[in-house]
N, C-alpha and C positions, 0 to 999 in steps of 0.2 A: 539757465536751466529753468524748466517749467515750474511755475508757482501754483500751489493748490490752496483751496479755501480752508481746509482742515489739515492739521498736522498728524502724522503717524510716526511710530518709532523708526520705521525704515528711512525716514527723511534724513536722519543723522548720518547715514552712510552713502546716500545717493551721490554726493560729490566724489567720494573715493571711488565709487563704482564706475561712474562715467569717466573719470580720469584714467582709471585702470584699463577700461575697454578701449580708450583711444590709443593706448600703448600696447595692449596685449590682445590676442585673438580669443583667448579662453580665460574664463573667470568662474570661480565658485562663490556663491552667495549663500550664507547660512543665516537665517533669520527666524526667530521664534514665531509660533502661531499668533496671529493678530497683528503682526508688525506691518502688514500692508504690502509686502513684496509682490504679490500676484497681480494686483491692479495698479500699482504705482510705478514699478520699474519699467514696464513696457512703454508707458506714456512718456516717461522721462527720456528713455533712449531714443524715442522717435525723433527728437530734435537734434540728435548728435550728428556732427558733420559726416562721419563715416557712413551713416545710413544713406545719405545722398539720394533720397527718394525711393529707396528700396523698402521692402516689407520686413516686418518683424513677425516671426512665427512663435506663438506661445503654446507649449504643449501642456495639456491637463490630463490627469489620469482617468477622468470620467466625464460623461456628457453633462451631468448635472453641474459639476464644478466648472466646466467650460462655458456653459450657458450663463452661470452666475458671474463668472469673471468678465465675460464679454459685456454683459448687461451693466455691471458696475463701472467698467471703464467708459462705456458709451454714455452712461448717466453723468459721469464726471465731466465729460466733454459737452454735455447738453445735447447729445445726439441720440439717434436710434441705432440699434445693432444693425450692421450692414453698411454703415457709412464709413467713418474712419476706422472703427473697430468692427471687424467681421467675425463670423462664426462658421466653422466648417466641421460638422459632426454628422454621423449617420442620422438621417431623418430630421435634419433641422439646420441646414446650411443657409447662411445669409451673408453673401459676399457681393460687392459691387466694384466698379472701376475706381471708386474713391478709397477703397479699403487699403489701409497701410499696416494695420495690426490684425493678424488672423489668429484667433484662438481655436486650436484644433485638439482633438483627442489624439493620444499617442499612436493608436492604430492608423488613423488617417495620415499622420505624418510619415509613418513607415512607407505607405503606399505613395505618398507625394515624392519622397526622395528616390524611391525605386523607379518611378516614372520619369523623374527629372533629376539625375544624379548631380548636376551642377547647381541645382536650386537657383535657377536663373531669376534675378530680380529680388532675391531674398538677402537681406543684409545680416540678419542675426536669427538664431534659433534659441529660444529660452525653454529649458526643460524644468518646468515647475513641479514641486513635490516629488523630486527624483528619488527621495528615500523610499517610496513605495516599490520601486524596483520591479515594475512590470516588465514582461518579456518585450513588449513593443517599445517601451522606453529604452531598455538596454540596447535593443537592435537599432532603434533610431539614432542613439548617440554613437554607436559603433559605426554606422554608415555615414553619419555626419562628419565624424573624425576622419574617416577614410576619404570622403569627398574633399574635406578641408586640406588634407595632405596632398592630394593629387590633382584637384580641379579648382579649388576655391580657397586660396591662401587668405583672402580678405574676409572670409565668412567668420562672424563672431559666434561663439558658443558660450552660453551662460547656463550653468547648472544651479538650480535654486532648491532649497528645502528648509524646513524648520528643524528637522532632526536628521542629521546626515553625518556620516563619517567623512568630513570635508577633506582630510588629508589624503585618504585613498582616492577620492574622486580627482583631487588636484594632481596626483601622480599620473592618473589615467589621461588627464588633459595636458600632459607635458609640463608638470610642475607649475600648474596655473596658480595665480594668487588666490587666496581665500579671504573674503571680506565677511566679517561677522557683524550682525546687528544685535545689540544688547537690549534686553528689557521687553516685557510684554506690554500690550496696550493697557491692561488693568491687572491687578493682582488676583490670584485665585487661591482660596483656602482649600486644602485637601483633607477629607475626613474618611477614615477607613472603617467600614462596617463589618468586615469579616465575611465568611461564607460558611454556611452549614451544609456539609456534603450529603446530608440525609434529606434535604429539601430540594425541590425542583428550582432551577434558576429563575423561572418565570415568577414563582411565588415570592422569592426574595427581592427581585427587582420591583415587583408591585408594592411590597412593603416599603422599599426605599423611596419610591415615588410618592406614596401617600405621606410618608414622613417628611419629605422635602416640601410638599405642598403646604403642610402645616407650619413648617419652620422657616421657609424662605419665601421671598417674593420673586416675581419674574417667571419666565417660561423655563421649561426643563427639557434637556436633550438627553435621551437615554440610548446607550449603545448596547446592542444585542447581536448575537452571532448571525442570525438569519431570519428569513421571512416567517418561518414557522413559529419561532419564539416571539417575534413581533406580534403576530396575530393572537397568540395565546395571552401575552401580556395585555394587549388591547382588550380582550374579552374580560380579563380579571379586573382591569381598571374601570371599565364601564360598569361593572357590578359594584365596585367599592366607592367610586367617587360620586358623591351626591351633588357637588357644587355645579350648577348649570353654567357657570362662567369659565369652566375648564374644558378646553377642546383637546381631543386626542388625535394625533396625526401620524400615521405610519409613513416611513420614508425608506424605500429600497429600490433597487434598479429596475425591477419588473413593473413598477407602477407607471400609470399613464403620466405623461409630462404635466398635465394639469394638476394631478394629485401631488406630484413632487413639488411643483411651484407653490401649491397651497401650504405644504409642510414647511417650506423655507421662508415663506412670507411672514411679515410681522403679525402678531396677534392683534385682533381688533381692540380698540380702546375699551378698557374695563374688563378685558378677558385675558386668560392665561392659556398657554399651549404646552402640551406634553408631546414632544416629537420622539417617536420610537424608530430608531434608525440602525442600519447596519454600518459597516465601515465606510459606506458611501459618504457619510457626513464628517469624516475625520479631517479632510484637508480642503483648502481653497474654497471654503464655503462658510459664509457668515449667516447664521439664522437669527434674524433680528429679534431682540427681546430675551434671548436665552442668557441666563446668568447662573444656571445650575446644570451640571452634568452628572449623570449617574452612569458609571462604567461597570458593565458585567465582567470585564476582563477577558472576554472571549471573542473569537473571530472565526469565521468559516473560510477555509482556503482550499483551492484545488490542489490535489497531489496526484502527479502522474506516475504510473507504474510501468516502466518501459518493457518489463518482461512479459506483460500481458496486453500492453497497448491501451490501458484504461486510465482515465482521469476520474478520480473520486473526490468527493468533498469531505473535508475533515475539520472538526471543531478543535481549535487549539487556543492556548493562552496567548494573549497579545504580547508583543514585544514592549520593552521599556520605551522605545521611541514612539510606538503607536499609542501607548498609555499617555505619554506626554502630549501628543497631538490632541487626543480626546480631551484631556484636561484643559488644554488651551482654548477649546471652544467656549468655555465658561467665562473667559475674560476678554471677549472680543469688543463688547460695547460698554461694559461697566464691571466693577469688581464682582467676582463670582465665587461659587463653591463647587467642588467636585467630590462626589461620594464614590468611593471605590469598594466593590464587593470582594475584597480580600484583605488579609492582614498586612499591616505596614511592612513587617519583616519580609513578606513574600515578594515585595517589589524588587529586592536585590537579586532574587532568583530568576527574574524575567530575562529573556534573551535581549541583548542590547538593541538589536535591529531585527526587523522581520526577515524571514527567509526569502531571498530573491526568487522571483518566479522562474528564472532561467534554470535554477537548480532543481525544480520540481515540476516542470511543465512538459507537455508534449512539444518536442522541438521540430516536428515536421513542418509547420508553417515557417519557422525561422530558417530551417535548412533550405526550403524552397525559395524563400526570399533571398538568401545569400547566393544561391545558385543563379537566380535572376540578376543579381549584382555582379556575377562573374567570379564568385569565390566558392570553390568546392569544399574548402575546409574552414568552417566558421571560427575555429580557434586562432586563425591568422588575423582576425579583426580584433580591435581594441575593446574587449568586454571587461567590465569591472570584475566579474566572476566568469571564468571560461565555462562554456556549456559542457555538462558532464558527458564523458565518452559513451557510457551505456545508452543514454537517451539519444545521443546523436546516431549511434549505430542502429538503434531501433527505428529512428526517424528515417534514416537512409534506406533501410530495408523496406519500410512502408512506401516511401516515394518511388523506389524502384519497382515495387509490386504494382503501384498505380501507373507506372510508365512515365512518371514525371521526371525522373533522373535516369541517365544512362549509367553504364558500369563504372565510369570514371567520376560520377557525381555531377556531371554537367546537366543543365536543364534541357529537356527535350521539347519538341513542339507541343506534346500533350501537357507537359509541365507548364508551358507558357499559357496554354488555354486554361489550365486550372488556376494559375495566378491571376488571369484576367478577371476571374470571379472573386469579389471581396469576401471569400468564405474560407474556412479551414479546408485543407486539401481533401479530406474525406468527403465533406459535404459538397465541395466543388465537383469531385469525381462522380458523386451521386447524380447531380444535375446533368452533367455531360452524358453519363451512361444512360440515364432515363430519356435523354433527348433522342437517343438512337431508336427508341420505340414510340416517340411522339409524346412522352410524358415529362418533358423538362419542367413544365409549369407546375405539375403536381409535386415533383421533387423540390422545386424552388419554394413551394409553400411549406413543405416539411422543414427545409433549411431555415426558413424565416422564423418559425416558432421555436426552433432550437437555438438560434443565435440571439434572438430578441426575447429575453426572459419575461415571462408573464403574458406574452402574446397568446391569445386563445385560452387563457386560464392556466391553472396549475394541475389539471388532471394528469394522472399517470398515463392514460390512454392517449397516445399521440393522434389517433384517428379522430377522437373527440376534439382535441385541441385544434387540429387543422380545420375541422368543420366549423368550429366557433370562430376561428380567425377569418375564414372566408365570409362569415355573416357579420363580422364586427364592422361597425360604421364609425369607429373612433378615428381621430386624426392619425394616431400612431399606426393603426391597422391599415389605413388607406395608404400611408407613406410606405409601409412595408410591402403592401401589394404592388405598388409601383416599382419598388426595388426588386421584388421577386420577378416581375415582368421583365425587368432588365437582365436579371440573371438567366432567365429562360430564353430570351430573345436570341435567335440565331443558333440555339442548341437543338431545337426540335427537328427531328427527321420525320420520315413518313411513319405513321402508326402501323405497326404490323403485329398480328396476333392479339391475344387477350391482354387488356391493360393490367398492370401490376397493382396490387394493393399497396397501401401505405407501408405496411410491414415489409413487403417484398422490396419496395423502393429503398427503404431504410437499410436493408442488407447490402445495397450497393455501396453504402458508406461504411457500414460496420459488419462485414461478413463474419468477423471473429466473435460477434456478440449474438448470433443466433442461439436461442436457448430452448431447451426441452424440459418439460415438467418432470419433476421427480415424484416420488410416492406421495408426499404430503402436499396438500393444497397450498399453492403460493410459492413453492420451492422449485428452483430451476437450476439447470446446469448449462453453462455456455460452451460454445465451440472451443474457446480458449482454455477450458478446464476449470474455470472459476465458478463458484456457486453464487446465486443471488436470490433474494426473496421479495415477494409482494405480500402486502397485508391480505389475509384470507378473504376479507369482505370485498376486495377489488374485483370488478368484473373480469379483468384480464387474468386473475389468478386461476381461473378455470380453463384457460386456453392451453392446449397441448404444446404449442410452439409460440415463441415470441421473438421479435427482433428488438433488441435493447439499444437505446441511444444514450441514456444517462444512468449513472449509478452512484450511490453514496455509501460511506462506511468502509470498514476494514475488510480484510480477507475473510474473516470468520462470520461477518454479519453484514454483507453488502446488500443494500436496499435499492430496488429498482425505482428510479424517479420518472423515467419516460421510456415507453415501449409501445409496440403495436403488435397485433396478432399476425401470424403468417401461416398459410396453409402448407401441409406437407408437399402437395404437388408443386407449389411455388418453389420450395426448397429444391425439389428434384429438377425443376426446369432451369433454375438459375445456377445451381451448383452441382449439377450432375457430374461434371468432369472432375470435381474435387472429392466426390464421394468414393470412399475406398471400400472395396468388397474383398473380404478374405475369410478364411476359415480360422477359427480360434479354438484352442484347447486350454481350459483353465481348471484349476483344482477347486472343487467344492468342499469347503472345510466341514460343513455340516454332514454331508454324505460321505466324506473321507474318500472321495473318488474324483476322477476326471470327468468333465463334461465338455463335449464338443458342439460347436454351433457355427453356422455360416452367418456372418454379420455384414451389415453395411453401415459404415461410420462416416460422419462428417466431423473431423477433428475429434473432440472428446465425446461427441454425441453418438449414441447408438440409435440409429434410425429404425432398424428392424433386424430380426434374427430368426433362424430356424435350426432345430436340433439336428445333429449329425452323429454318425458312429465314430467313436474315438479311434483314430488311426494308430496302427502299430508302428510308430516311428520313434526315432531316437529323441526327437524334440518332445513328443508326448511323454516318453519315459523320463526325461529330465524334469518336465513339469510335475509329474507324479512324485518323483523323488523329492523335489523341493517342497511340494505341498505336504508330503507326509512328515518330513523332518520339521516343518513349521508347526506341526501339532505337538511337537516334543518327542524326543527319542523314546520316551516311555510308552508311546502309543504303538510302537512297532512290536511284532510278535516275538518277544524274547523268551527263549527257554531258560530254565535254571542253569543248565550246563553252559549255554552260550554266554549268559551273563557272567558266570564265573570265569570262562575263558577270556572275556574282555578284561576282567579285573586282573587276571594273571599277566596279560600283556602289559597293561598299564603299570603294574607293579614292577616288572622288569625294566620298563622305560624309565621309571623313577630311579631304579638302582643302577642300571647299566648305561643309560644315556639314550640319545636320539636315534641310534640304529634301530631301536624298536619303534613302530609306528605310534602316532598320537591317536588314541581312540576315545578322547574326551568328548563330552557332549558338544562343546563348541567346535572342535575340529571335525567331528563327523557331520555336524550340521552344515558347516562351511563347504565340505567337500563331497556332499551327497551326490552331486552330478557325476563325480568320478567313480565312487565305489559302489553306489546303489543303483543309479540309473541304468547301467548296462544290463542289469539283471531284470529290469522291469519292462522291457520291450514286449508289447502285446498285452500287458496287464493294465487294468483301468482303475483299480482302487485297493484299499487296504485289505478287503476280503479276499483278494487274489494273491495275497502274500502270506506264506507260512513261515514257521520257524526255520525250516530247512533252507528256504531261499535266503533268508536273512543271514543264516549261518554261513552259507556259501559266499555271500557278498562280503561279509566281514572277514572271514578267514583268508580271503584272497588278498587282504592287505598285509598279511604276514608272509614274508618270503620263506621258501622251503627250508633253508638252513636255520632260520630262527624258529620255525615250527618244531624242529627236532630238539633244539635247545630248550624250548618252552616246557616240554614234558619233563626234562631232566632238572632244570633250574627252578621251575615253578610248578611242581606236581600238584595234581588235584587233591591227592590224599597222602597221608603219612602212615606208615605201618608202625604201630606201637608194640611194646614187648609181648602183649597177649596175642599178637598176630592180627588184631583188628586194623582195618583200613579206615582212618579217621579223616573226613574232609577238612580242607583248609579254607578258612574264610578270608578272601583277599579284599573284601569290600570294607573292612573296618578302618576307621580313620587312623587308629594308632599303628596299623601295620597288619601283616598276615597273622591270623589268630587260629590256634588249635585248641578246641574245646574238648576235653577228654576227662573221664572219671579218673581220679587219682590212683585207684587200685590197679589200673591197667598200665601204670608207669613204674610199679615197683621193680626194683633191680636196675633201672636205667640211670647210669652214672654220667651221661653226657646230655647236654641240652640239645634238643632237635633244631636243625637249621635247614635253610634252603638257599638257593642262589649260590651253589657251589660252596656252601658253608659260610657265606658272608653275612647272611641275615638270620639271626635267631628268631624262631617263632615266638609269638606271645602266647604263653600257655594259660588258658583259663581252666584251672583245675576244678573239677566238679565233684560233688558229693554223689553217693549212690542214687540220689533222687534227681541228679542232673542239675543241682543248684550250685552256683559258683561259691567256692570256699577260699580261693586264692588266685591271684594273677602274678605270674613271674616270668622273667626273661633269663633266670638262672636256676635251673632245676637242682643241680647238685647243692647250690647254696641253700635252696629251700629245704632239702632233706636235712642239711646240717643245722639249719636255724629254726625256721618257723614251724617245721613239721611237728615238733613236740607239742606246741600250743594247739595246733590244728587237731592233732590226735586226741589230746585231752578233751577237746570240745566235741569232736565228732563221734568218739566211741560210745558216748552215752546216748547220742541221738540215733546212731545206727549200730546197735550191738551185734547184729547178725553179720556184719561185714568186717573183714580183717583191718586192723589198725596197728600194725607191728611197730615195735620201738625202733627197729632198724629197717627202713623200707628198702635200702640198697641190697639186703640179703634175702628179703621176702620174695616169694614167687608172685608174679603179676597174675591178676585174676579178673574175670568179668562177672564173677558170681559171689554170692554170700558164702560164709563158712558152713560146712556141713554140720547138721545137728549131731552132737555126741551121744 
């Protein structure tokens, strides 16, 4: 076995690893951060007899990690990258005939195996930092297992990670052995600083950095969720740090390669470095001189919403595994310290592992790759987590809409052309479609600035970014221009008609994200029905229409990150066939009336409209009925008699059961289309409806036989002994009430009832001044009992009215006693 000048913790298990791989095809290696697995394992395996002159492919999650790993292995061999150890990444491949170890990014490997399923000449594939669970890594492993099972039984697969659920991966690899390396390179002390929710994270991170600079030696690595936070912390630190020997170095994916290399290189003698990084620095990367880590505990991840076809960025708490990875960066070269911006108790609440990208990603690229592999159902492949059905359904619908898949899910010729371009399917479709009018290169430039973050700057306006990209003379920009040339080559047809703007070309990829301005500056509504906003100071915020490429935030506060203006006539030209023209009738709540208009719509967008006369149709009547009841039934023109009639019916329904119709607010609102709408044909608003029409509509709900019983069992009035007809109040909560002066009931020895004698009326006995003096459900009992006390109290207050000792024998009267 190969011998190295320096020892690393991984060395203790290299013997077990090589012996196991001689006997088994698949192995899982779990080794803590700093153990040395990334750069030592491939070199050791290269000398194994089963390799037999073949290549070893090492997968890394990011270009920066791939470049660092290749450089470190080449340095160990005393060579340059491109000799024994090669690099294959976008914008930076170095491969030669001598190359035996290829360090590649996960996306590059997926294309390699799709182009050559047998992986001819490859002895082993090493999946490094597999715990990150990118979509490309999951797909690459699934395809490699499929190839191993059908084409290459001799192919070795090694899955490596510092923080990994090794048992699950082992089961996926056919109960593969799990080899674990114990111990870190150096110990790391963890200190918890807590978090103040009332302060911005950038301020607290800056406080932690200045504290660490005073208390600790060595350079500092700071983990922040994104580029915006990094730039804001950088500004704060430049204001606070007076020591000229401290360098501040941002590190994120959109930086130029030279700036990234500067961030990861050792600090110059006598100087210290503060590296402000995203999750890009979590794995497979040693930043020389770093012995202090400050972890904000946050990360920014893409979240795909299949119901609207949008991927948005979301800031989340890191997983426990990611926090452990970050902490491990402090102990790579010497004992270190990790400051965490949360309470120690909160660590237990962190998710054990990060959410796999396959569970929250746009699956259209994966589905297209699987179709190219010959698999129409990705769930038939060996994924650690099966792709979710809703996202697969949405991806299939998109690819069929693009013409990339047929009805059975098989790849079409168009799909193969899309796959030939190393771009997401939407952007590949944009390049091909633009080529039909001679603008493939313009579309390729748009694709370039969208897939290569930071290219052309970070302006929201894509037109500005594309123009800056075209003028950029940096090495990265020149490499991307060459790549864009390749995407466009062979796609261009003859130029016909007016050239499309950048916004119009963008809609060829994202037709569902055409957006129209709303009332407030910077607020937009997209074709898919989702809202999005721009800062009011942005130039694009004054454009009537936008084509949106990127968006961040949730459903209620989505923020536009990249877009371009598009003219209305371009929308008409490109999507005229999808624009729907129809007449609409809608209820105007403020006017309490119907409004009719002829509209032209593209999805959720109203492009233009013109007023029309409201048609006298059943549909319009239904819309009016639903609109009116939505205002509340009290808004309808109720007469006093109709209100009582409704209460009488509801009373009998309560007493006698469901043979009587339900006239409650809830029931009438729910069934307005049935009882009210037929009476509203030809009417346009509340002003056209009178009490007679409402009465006719409601009374039609009560069958004729019940209407006859209604007057008998729930009369509107009761005749009392004086001959007066007293109205019954059916709306009282306690039941039907008869409010009557007590003198009019003299001589009545039976309590009044309704509903064929089943329900006694609640008598509100009144004084001559119509004030309540007693409530009773038993009039004879009142005469025998409480009357004496009432008489004693009332005769002094109303001496002109009769208050007989025996009311049962006294004549009823409406009047006072005559003067003697």
